[in-house]
Each structure stands twice: as C-alpha cells, then as structure tokens.
C-alpha positions in Angstrom: 0.0 0.0 0.0 1.3 3.4 -1.1 1.8 5.8 1.8 0.1 9.1 1.3 2.0 12.2 2.4 0.3 15.5 3.1 1.6 18.2 0.8 3.5 20.9 2.4 1.4 24.0 2.9 2.3 27.1 0.7 3.3 30.2 2.7 0.6 32.8 3.1 0.6 36.5 2.3 1.8 38.7 5.2 -1.4 40.6 5.0 -4.6 40.4 2.8 -3.8 43.5 0.7 -0.2 42.5 0.0 0.2 42.9 -3.8 2.4 39.8 -4.3 1.8 36.1 -3.7 4.0 33.1 -2.9 4.5 31.1 -6.2 4.8 27.3 -6.3 8.4 27.9 -7.3 9.1 29.4 -3.8 9.4 33.0 -5.0 7.3 36.1 -4.4 5.4 36.7 -7.7 2.8 38.9 -9.5 1.1 38.4 -12.8 1.6 41.5 -15.0 0.4 41.9 -18.6 -0.3 38.1 -18.8 3.2 37.0 -17.5 4.6 36.1 -14.1 7.2 38.4 -12.6 9.3 37.3 -9.6 10.8 39.3 -6.8 13.0 36.9 -4.8 12.8 33.8 -2.7 10.1 33.6 0.0 12.5 31.6 2.2 15.0 34.4 2.3 12.2 37.1 2.7 9.4 35.6 4.8 7.6 38.9 5.3 8.1 40.0 1.7 9.6 43.4 2.6 12.5 43.3 0.0 10.1 41.8 -2.6 7.6 44.6 -2.1 10.2 47.3 -2.4 11.5 45.6 -5.6 7.9 45.6 -6.9 7.5 49.2 -6.2 10.8 50.1 -7.9 9.9 48.1 -11.1 6.1 48.7 -11.1 6.0 51.5 -13.6 8.3 49.7 -16.1 6.5 46.4 -15.8 3.0 47.9 -16.2 4.2 49.8 -19.2 5.7 46.7 -20.8 9.3 47.8 -20.4 12.3 45.9 -19.2 12.9 47.1 -15.6 16.2 48.7 -15.1 17.6 49.2 -11.6 17.1 52.5 -9.9 20.5 54.0 -9.0 20.4 56.0 -5.7 21.5 59.6 -6.1 20.9 59.8 -9.8 18.5 62.1 -11.6 15.3 60.3 -12.4 12.9 61.2 -15.2 10.4 62.4 -12.6 13.1 64.6 -10.9 14.1 66.1 -14.2 10.6 66.9 -15.3 9.7 68.4 -11.9 12.8 70.6 -11.8 11.9 71.8 -15.4 8.3 72.5 -14.3 9.6 74.5 -11.3 11.7 76.6 -13.6 8.7 77.3 -15.9 6.6 78.1 -12.9 9.0 80.8 -11.8 8.6 82.3 -15.3 4.9 82.2 -14.9 5.2 84.0 -11.5 7.3 86.7 -13.2 4.8 87.2 -15.9 7.0 85.8 -18.7 4.8 82.7 -19.1 1.0 82.5 -19.3 -0.9 80.2 -16.8 -2.4 78.4 -19.8 1.0 77.5 -21.2 2.3 76.3 -17.9 -0.7 74.0 -17.4 0.0 72.6 -20.9 3.6 71.9 -19.8 2.5 70.2 -16.7 0.1 67.9 -18.6 2.9 67.0 -21.1 5.3 66.3 -18.1 2.8 63.9 -16.6 2.7 62.0 -19.9 6.5 61.9 -20.2 6.9 60.6 -16.7 4.3 57.9 -17.2 5.6 56.7 -20.5 9.3 56.7 -19.7 9.0 55.6 -16.1 9.3 57.9 -13.0 12.2 56.0 -11.4 14.3 55.6 -14.6 17.6 57.5 -14.6 17.1 60.4 -17.0 20.6 59.8 -18.5 19.6 56.2 -19.3 16.8 57.3 -21.6 17.8 56.5 -25.2 16.5 56.5 -28.8 14.3 53.4 -28.3 12.6 55.1 -25.3 11.9 58.3 -27.2 10.6 56.3 -30.1 8.0 54.7 -27.9 7.2 58.1 -26.3 6.5 59.5 -29.8 4.1 56.7 -30.4 2.3 57.6 -27.2 2.0 61.2 -28.3 0.8 60.1 -31.8 -1.9 57.9 -30.2 -3.3 61.0 -28.4 -2.9 63.9 -30.8 -2.8 64.9 -34.4 0.2 66.0 -36.3 0.3 69.7 -35.1 0.1 68.9 -31.4 2.4 65.9 -31.9 5.1 68.3 -33.3 4.6 70.6 -30.3 5.0 67.7 -27.9 8.2 66.5 -29.6 9.7 70.0 -29.4 8.8 70.5 -25.8 10.1 67.1 -24.8 13.4 67.9 -26.4 13.5 71.2 -24.5 13.1 69.3 -21.2 16.2 67.3 -21.7 18.1 70.2 -23.3 17.3 72.2 -20.2 18.5 69.4 -18.0 21.9 69.5 -19.8 22.2 73.2 -19.8 21.3 73.4 -16.1 24.0 70.9 -15.3 21.7 68.1 -14.2 22.7 65.8 -17.1 26.4 65.2 -17.9 25.9 64.9 -21.7 23.4 66.0 -24.3 20.6 63.4 -24.9 20.5 61.2 -27.9 16.9 61.3 -29.3 17.3 59.2 -32.4 15.8 59.6 -35.9 12.4 58.2 -34.8 11.9 61.1 -32.3 11.2 63.8 -35.0 8.3 66.1 -35.9 5.8 65.1 -38.6 6.9 66.1 -42.1 5.6 69.4 -43.6 3.7 67.3 -46.1 1.9 65.4 -43.3 1.0 68.7 -41.6 -0.4 70.0 -44.9 -2.4 66.9 -45.5 -3.8 67.0 -42.0 -4.9 70.6 -42.5 -6.4 69.8 -45.9 -8.4 66.9 -44.3 -10.1 69.2 -42.0 -11.3 71.5 -44.9 -11.7 75.2 -44.6 -12.0 76.3 -41.0 -14.0 79.5 -41.3 -17.6 80.6 -40.8 -20.2 81.4 -43.4 -21.9 84.8 -42.8 -25.3 83.4 -42.2 -23.9 80.9 -39.6 -22.3 83.7 -37.6 -25.4 85.8 -37.6 -27.4 82.8 -36.4 -24.9 82.2 -33.6 -25.0 85.8 -32.5 -28.8 85.8 -32.4 -28.8 82.6 -30.3 -26.1 83.6 -27.9 -26.5 84.9 -24.4 -25.1 88.3 -23.3 -21.5 87.0 -22.7 -21.2 84.7 -25.7 -22.7 87.2 -28.1 -20.1 89.9 -27.1 -17.3 87.2 -27.3 -18.3 86.3 -30.8 -18.5 89.8 -31.9 -15.0 90.6 -30.4 -13.7 87.4 -32.1 -14.8 88.4 -35.6 -14.3 92.1 -35.0 -10.5 91.8 -34.4 -9.6 88.1 -34.4 -9.3 87.9 -30.6 -8.8 84.3 -29.2 -10.1 82.4 -26.3 -7.4 83.1 -23.7 -7.3 86.9 -24.5 -11.1 87.1 -24.0 -11.0 85.1 -20.8 -8.6 87.6 -19.4 -9.9 90.7 -21.1 -9.5 93.7 -18.7 -12.2 96.4 -18.7 -9.5 99.0 -18.7 -8.4 98.0 -22.2 -11.7 99.1 -23.7 -12.4 102.7 -24.7 -16.2 102.4 -24.9 -16.8 106.0 -25.9 -14.1 106.1 -28.5 -14.8 102.6 -29.7 -11.3 101.1 -29.5 -9.7 98.1 -27.8 -6.0 98.3 -26.7 -4.9 94.8 -25.8 -1.5 93.1 -26.0 -1.8 89.5 -27.3 -1.0 87.1 -24.5 0.8 84.7 -26.7 3.3 87.2 -28.4 3.1 90.3 -26.2 2.4 92.4 -29.3 0.2 95.3 -28.6 -3.1 95.5 -30.6 -5.2 98.5 -31.3 -8.5 97.4 -32.6 -11.4 99.7 -33.8 -14.7 98.3 -32.4 -17.9 98.2 -34.4 -20.9 99.9 -33.0 -22.5 96.4 -32.6 -19.5 95.2 -30.6 -19.6 98.3 -28.3 -23.3 97.8 -27.7 -22.6 94.2 -26.8 -19.9 95.2 -24.3 -22.2 97.7 -22.7 -24.7 94.9 -22.3 -22.1 92.7 -20.6 -21.3 95.5 -18.2 -24.9 96.0 -17.4 -25.4 92.4 -16.5 -22.0 91.7 -15.0 -22.2 89.8 -11.6 -20.3 90.8 -8.5 -16.7 89.7 -9.1 -14.9 87.4 -6.8 -11.6 88.6 -5.3 -8.9 89.0 -8.0 -11.4 89.2 -10.9 -12.5 92.8 -10.3 -10.9 94.1 -13.5 -12.1 91.4 -15.9 -14.9 92.0 -18.4 -16.2 88.5 -18.6 -17.2 86.5 -15.5 -19.2 83.4 -14.6 -22.5 83.8 -13.0 -20.8 83.4 -9.6 -18.2 86.1 -10.4 -15.3 83.8 -11.1 -13.0 84.2 -14.1 -13.3 82.1 -17.3 -9.8 80.5 -17.1 -10.3 76.9 -16.3 -8.1 73.8 -16.8 -5.7 73.0 -19.8 -8.2 74.2 -22.4 -7.6 77.7 -21.3 -11.0 79.1 -20.6 -14.7 78.5 -20.6 -15.0 80.6 -23.7 -15.1 77.6 -26.0 -18.0 76.0 -24.0 -20.1 79.2 -24.0 -19.5 79.4 -27.8 -20.5 75.8 -28.4 -23.7 76.3 -26.5 -24.7 79.2 -28.7 -23.6 77.4 -31.9 -25.7 74.3 -30.9 -28.7 76.5 -30.3 -28.2 78.1 -33.8 -27.8 74.7 -35.4 -24.1 75.3 -36.4 -21.7 72.4 -36.1 -18.1 71.6 -37.0 -16.8 74.9 -35.8 -14.9 76.1 -32.7 -14.5 79.6 -31.3 -10.9 80.0 -32.6 -12.2 79.7 -36.1 -13.4 83.2 -35.7 -9.8 84.3 -35.7 -9.2 82.3 -38.9 -12.4 83.8 -40.5 -11.3 87.3 -39.6 -7.8 86.8 -41.1 -9.3 85.3 -44.3 -12.0 88.1 -44.8 -9.6 90.8 -43.8 -7.1 89.8 -46.4 -9.6 91.3 -48.9 -8.8 94.7 -47.6 -5.4 94.4 -49.2 -3.4 95.7 -46.3 -1.5 92.8 -44.9 0.5 94.9 -42.5 -2.6 96.3 -40.9 -4.1 92.8 -40.7 -1.0 91.4 -38.9 -1.1 94.4 -36.5 -4.7 93.6 -35.6 -4.0 89.9 -35.1 -1.0 90.6 -33.0 1.4 88.6 -35.1 5.1 88.8 -34.1 7.4 90.0 -37.0 9.4 87.3 -38.7 13.0 87.0 -37.9 15.0 89.5 -39.9 12.0 91.6 -40.8 13.6 94.9 -39.7 10.9 97.0 -41.2 8.4 95.4 -38.9 10.7 95.7 -36.0 11.4 99.5 -36.6 7.7 100.2 -37.4 6.3 101.8 -34.2 2.6 102.1 -35.1 0.0 101.7 -37.9 -2.2 104.6 -38.8 -5.7 104.3 -37.3 -7.3 104.8 -40.7 -5.6 101.7 -42.0 -6.8 99.7 -39.0 -10.4 100.9 -39.4 -10.4 100.2 -43.1 -9.6 96.6 -42.4 -12.3 96.0 -39.7 -14.9 97.9 -41.8 -14.2 95.5 -44.6 -14.9 92.6 -42.3 -18.0 94.4 -41.0 -19.3 94.9 -44.5 -18.9 91.1 -45.1 -20.9 90.2 -41.9 -23.4 93.0 -42.0 -23.8 93.8 -45.7 -27.2 95.5 -45.4 -25.9 97.9 -42.8 -23.6 99.6 -45.4 -25.0 98.4 -48.7 -28.8 98.9 -48.4 -30.7 98.6 -51.6 -32.7 101.7 -51.0 -32.8 104.4 -48.3 -35.4 104.2 -45.6 -36.6 107.6 -46.1 -37.5 107.0 -49.8 -39.1 103.5 -49.3 -42.4 104.4 -50.9 -41.4 107.5 -53.0 -39.8 108.0 -56.5 -38.4 105.1 -58.3 -38.1 102.9 -55.2 -41.9 102.8 -54.9 -42.0 101.2 -58.5 -39.8 98.3 -57.3 -41.7 95.9 -54.8 -38.4 94.3 -53.7 -36.8 97.6 -53.0 -39.8 98.6 -50.9 -39.9 95.3 -49.1 -36.2 95.4 -48.3 -36.4 99.0 -46.9 -39.3 98.1 -44.7 -37.5 95.0 -43.4 -34.4 97.1 -42.7 -36.4 99.7 -40.9 -38.1 97.1 -38.7 -34.7 95.7 -37.7 -33.3 99.1 -36.9 -36.4 100.1 -34.8 -36.3 96.9 -32.7 -33.9 96.1 -29.8 -33.0 93.3 -27.5 -34.2 89.7 -28.2 -36.6 91.0 -30.9 -33.8 92.6 -32.8 -31.7 89.5 -32.5 -34.5 87.4 -33.8 -35.2 89.6 -36.8 -31.5 89.8 -37.6 -31.2 86.0 -37.4 -34.1 85.5 -39.7 -33.6 88.2 -42.3 -30.1 89.5 -42.6 -28.9 86.5 -44.6 -32.1 86.7 -46.6 -31.5 90.3 -47.4 -28.0 89.6 -48.7 -29.2 86.7 -50.7 -31.9 88.9 -52.3 -29.3 91.6 -53.1 -27.2 89.1 -55.0 -30.1 87.3 -56.6 -33.0 89.7 -57.1 -35.1 87.0 -58.7 -34.4 84.2 -56.3 -36.5 82.5 -53.7 -35.1 84.8 -50.9 -36.3 87.9 -52.7 -39.8 86.3 -53.1 -40.0 85.6 -49.4 -39.1 89.2 -48.5 -41.7 90.6 -50.9 -44.3 88.3 -49.5 -43.7 89.2 -45.9 -42.6 92.8 -46.1 -44.1 94.0 -49.3 -47.7 94.7 -48.1 -47.9 97.8 -46.0 -49.3 97.0 -42.5 
C-alpha cells in the first residue's frame, strides 16, 4: 500500500492586501500583462519586505511593458528632471513671462512623459528606443500639429537638464523622435477642410447667444481675438466712448489697437450692465461666470469655448470652434489688401530678420479701421449696402420696385427693434436680405416681398 503524504502548505501573504503572492516555485510573484514576474525567494524574505520594495521600484516599467532597469540611488530620475523643469517654468509664470495656460500645458505634457518613460528611470539612461516609444504615445493621443509641439517641448526638457548641469551629456533622441513632415502637416490641415464661418452661420450664432457669448463672438470676428485673451480681457483695455480696444496679445506680447464696431460696443455695454459681483482678484475682468469667477479653467484655457459651443448648438451650427473666428477674420480681412494692418490687428510677431516690422512703431488708425470695416461689410452687408434708403421707401423710383420697398421696410423694422426682438429679426432676415441683393429674382427675394411688401 502506497503511503500518502500530506503536501507541504504554501506560505501565506503577510497581509490580505499584499500585492504579491508566494508562487509554487518558492518565489514572491505577481502576474503582469499576462506573464509572471518574480521578486526573490520567499525563504529568504518571509515577510516580503524586500520583494515589495523591488515591486514598487519596477512597477512603472512592468505595467508599461518595459524591461525594468535598476534605480540608482543619487541619480537624476525622469520624474526629478521633469519636476525641476516645471519648477523653472513656474517661476517664469510667476514673473509674468509665461501664461498660466502655457504652464498648465507643460504640466500635462510632463505627466505623460513621466508615465511613458518611467518615473524611477535614470534620466541619463533614456535612449532613442525610449523616445521612439514616447513619440508613439504622443501620436496615439494627438494629431500632427500637437504631436510636433509635444516633440519640441520634450526635447526642450532634456536640453534644459543638460544646460542646467543636471545631465552630464546631451541626450540622444534618435531619428524616430522627429516632428511630422511638412507634407503630413499640410495633409492634416487639408483633411479638416476650410475652417471659417459662413456669414449666415455667424449671424445665427450671434442671435442665439447669451449676453457674454454674443459679445465674445463679436469681439472674435471684429478683431480676431482668441479664447485666452477674451477670458482675461480687462475692462481697462476698452475705450467704450471712443470705440477702441487696446490689448496686447497674451501669446506674443504684441500690442493691438482694434477699432470696435458699434454692434460690438453695444454688446460690451450689455455685458457690463449684467455683470455679476466679481470674486476677489477678478474685479478688472470684463467676462465673468454667474458666480463672479474668471473664465480661465483647466488646460483648455478658458470657458469661452464652452459658451460658444452652447450658442452654436442652439443656432444649429456644427463643426466649428471659437478659434475659427480668428481664422475667419484673417481670411476676410485679407480682402482689404493691407497685410501689415491685418498682422497688427491679429498681434502677429514679426518674422526673424524683418527689420521694417521691428522698426515700425505704429499703424495709422485709418488703415486699421479700413480693415475692420471691410470685415463688418462682409458680416453685415445690409448695414452699409442697403438697396434703398429708408426715407424713400415708398417714393420715387423705389416705390416702383416691390423688392426695394420690401427690403427697406425689413431694414427699418430691424433698426427700430432692440434686445431679443432685434436678434430674432437679424437671425431670420439679414442673410435673406444679402441673398436677395445678390439674386433679385431668387426665392429669398420672393419671401421678402411676400412678408414685407404689403404695408401694415
């Protein structure tokens, strides 16, 4: 008869939440990404203290699918390098040399770098293979434009580490850690199509917007002002009586002097009339939330984009973002045939070596006004190109043309209205009026004559 022997009992975990378990081979183990990883013999480490420390040291590499490399005490880790770089950038933000939005973008990128390369890895140990994998992580998250920015900023982190004396030698990035080609960038832009608004879409959005969003849209198309500049727009920069905005562009520091349309000035007055009590530190800002806070939130830079999308959705306009107003302004303003004035209004920094732009101290106000008036005529054509004058709508030759009479009456009704009524009329009829001007025998002209032709 065969003698049965009771199998030896396997050692137990030192505590229920211990992350490792005693493997049948007599080693502390953990299954990671479908494979067993081992952390020393149980017999030599009954309480698993050394095994646990080894697991914590190798955890980031193992979970990311990398071969663990030993952490060398006293060396600069990837996490240390990124944090030191972020500290340096934070000091520049404190001194006003860097915007809070840019710093938050750096911090987000730094977190991705640390997670992808391993926080305990020695920074000097990162090589071309590691950077190639990091680029793949970037490419999985972003398109070509943002990928190029991420590559540039990552290179800047390690270059800063070398120049600051933290790294003994310059880093080797390898050929795989490059920016997308110019052709790829062009193809990506072409795939998105033209990123500008149609006049009718903009008018519909303005009509559907609330007080804040309506003023933001008008400022965006009036002078190509972007999200962050609007979120931090100081009241002191606005000359309401004179109709001017004097505002440096946050991104470039270039000062801008922008003539404001009467519609834009009226919208700003409306914002001031409904402006809530500001919270501490926001007293000088034009745009505030309902609770008096500023609009700068998170990495996206502001709440401007969300307010715009709400108005665009209400107007039935899709596929556009607030920054497309700047693109639209630049495109339409180009028709004024004064690129120097357009660049000044947009706050573009002069190209390297353009000494004329560097020496130029100002642009004549008349040139600036001509550009914004050109954009105004595109958006509000009936305001400056009325088919007939209101005071002759039923006299002389105008009376013989039913379309001219109907257009004059429609225009007079819009000018006489205010508030929500005016916004509704403009949303419904401004685009129709322009269509009728271009196609006097079209369906839009027929609708105008049908609604406005009969005297009421």
